[in-house]
N, C-alpha and C positions, 0 to 999 in steps of 0.2 A: 504494500500500500504506500502510495506517495502523495504528499500534499505540496502542491506548487502554487505560488502566488503570481498573479499578473500585475506588475507594479510599475508605475511611473507617475510622479506627482504632476507632470505636465499633461494638460488635457489635449484632446484632439489627436492622439497618436495611434488610435486604433486599439486601445487597451481592452475595451469591452468587446469589440468585434473579435479580438484574439481570444479572450476568455470563453466567449460563447461558442466559437467555432472549434476551439481545441476540445472543449468539453463534449460537444456534439460529435466531433471526429473520433474521440476515444470511445464514445458510446457506439459509433458505427463499427469500431473494431472489437465490439462485444466486451469492452471493459466497463465494469460497473462503476459509474462516475457520478460524483456529486459536484454541482456548481454552486458555490456560495457567493451571493451578490452582497458585497459589503460597501457598495457605493450608494449614498442616499438618493442619487438620481434614479436608481433602480432600472437602468437601461438594460442590463442583462435579464432582469425579470420580464420586462416588456418584450425584449427580443426573443424570448422563448414562448411568447403567446399567453402569458399569465395576466389575467385581468386584476389589476391592483385593487380595484374596488371590492373584489370578492375574497381578498386574502384576509384570513383570520389571525395569523401570527407571522411575524417576520424576524429577521436577524436582530432587530432592536429588542424584541421580547426575549430572545435567547440571552442577549447580553445583560439586560436588566435583571432577569431572573438569576443569571450566573453571578451577578454582582453580590446578591444577598444569599445565594444558595448554590454552592459548588455542584450539588447533585441536581442539575436542571435538565436531566435526561428526558423527562416527559415533555418539557417545552420544546426541546430540540426535535424530538420525534414527531410531535404534532405539527411542527412548522414545515417539515419537508414535503415538497410537492413532487409528485411523480410526473415527469414530462414524457418519458418513453420507457421502453423495457429496461434500458440500461442507463438512463439519465434521470437524475433527481435534481431538485433545486431547493436551496434555502433562499427565499425572496427578500427583497429590500424595498422600502418605500421611503418617502421623505421623513418619516419618523426618525430614521437613522441619523438625521442631521443633528439631533439632540444628544447624541452619544457623548460628544466631547464634554459637555457640561454635566451630564448625568453621571459620568464615571470619574469626575474630577477628584473626588475624595475616596474612591474605591480602593481597597487594599488589593494589590496584585492585579490592577486593571489591565496590565499588558498581557496577561495570560488567560483572560476570560474566554476568548474564542478558542484558544488551544484546548483548554480544559473542557469546553462544551463539545468540541468535535471528538474528543476521546470516547464519548458515549456511543458514537455511531460509526467511527472510522473503520472498524473491522468489517463492515458491510460492503466497503468499496475498494476497488483497485486504485482509483484516483480521486482525489479531491482537488478541484481547481477553484481558487479564490480570486474574484475580481476586486481589486483594491480601488479605493477612491482616488481621485486626482489631488492628493494632498499628502502631507507627511505627519498627520495628526494621530490620535490614539487608535483610530480604526486601522490605518496602515501599519502602525506598530503591532497591533494584534495579528494582522495578516503575516507580518515578518516573523513574529513569535511562533506562529503556527506552522509555517512552511519549512520544508527541508530545502527547497530550491525556489528561485524566482526567475520568471521570464520578464525582461524589460523590453517592451515594444517601443520602438523609436521611429518617428517619421524621418524620411531622408530629405531633410530640408535644412536651411541655413541655421535655424535656431535649435537644431537637434541636440546640441550639447548644453543648451541653456538649462541650468538647474541640475545638471547631471552630477556635479561635484557634491551637492547637498544630498542627493539620493544615495550616492556611494558612501558618504559619511554616515548617513542614517543606517544603511545596511551594515556597515562595519561596526557601529556602536551596538546594534541589536545582536550581531554575531558575538561580540565580546562579552556583553553583559547579560543577554537574555537567551539567545538561541545559538549555541556554538556550532550546530550542524548546518546553519544557514549558508547557502552559496548561491551565486548567480549561475543558473544553468546556461542560459543564452540571452544575448541581446538580439532582438528580432526586428529587422528593418521592415516597416510597413509602408504602404502607398508608394512603392518603389517603382521608378521609371528608369530602366536601364539605358534609355536613349538620352537621358538628361545628364548633362555635364555636372550639374550640382549634385545629383544623386551619387555619381561616381566619386566626386570629391568628398562628400560626407562619408561614404563607405571607406575611403582611404583613411580619413581622420579617425573614424571609429575603430578601424582595424589597428591603427597605431595605439589607440587607447585601451582596447579590450583584447586584442590578439585573437586567440582561438575561441574566446567567449562570444565573438560576433558570429552569428549563424551564417553559414554559406547559403542557406535557403532564405529567400526574401519573399515578402508578400506584395504582389503587384498592385498598382492602382487598378481597381476593378469595380465597375458600377454595381455588379451583382452583390458584392459585399455590403454596399450601402443600401440596396433595395430590400434585402432579406428581412431586416427587423420590422419593416412596415407590414409584413405578412405574419409576424409572430413566429418566425422560423429562423434557424441558422441557415447561412448560405450553403453549408455542407448538406443539409437536408433538402433545401429548396432548389439549389442550382448545382447538382453534383458534378457537372462537367465544366463549370466555370473555372477561369484561371485562378481566382482567389481560393476556391475550394481545393483545387489540385495542389496549390502551394501549401495550404494548411495541412492537408493530408500527408504531403511529403515531409513536412516538419514533424508531424506526429510520428510517422513511421521511422524516420531516419534519426530523430533526436530523442523522442520520448519513449519509443517502444523498442529501441535497440537492445 
């Protein structure tokens, strides 16, 4: 069983698209997978076709129960939504935006998600966590829970903006909270091989990350952007699209080796 976080505090880099399609792709490979939406925007929840108005319990409820009661297993179990035979979801709504203030005085607040997932992690081959675009307590919980992280990065001029702070945060969490934490891969998204800028960014990131930069890139692909409006992953809705093929290659060659 592996727990991987999809992390980048910079918005608009394809983080949720990556989380949703990796989770769906693992499920396509018959891996029992749980996707945890830890972004208050709840885009991963919407992207899998879940109606937020009908959700009775979310990650916020899990965290609030875990704050006062380490044995919050019943809350965790009732929050899980079955998406398909091999894919489950812990959803998120805007309630999650109150987590920072609600957990301010909580003892061991960095570990609540990790402790909560222990109740159900044996049921899964993979747990994928979509982190919010920030470096607050929710992201710290994701880094505390994960053994590895994928850092999606758009191949643009500002790709390295904020990267130093993200690396510092990961290093601090590794030293103080989660010694097993590592960066699995940096994944370039919205990549255009014809663009000189894309090639320049790739060279720069290769110098910074070396082999941590994935050889597989996710291309600019309209189908990846269209899929959430149908409440489906691109992998399920557009199985032959370039974006789907790239994500499945990443899953097969990086995650399932």
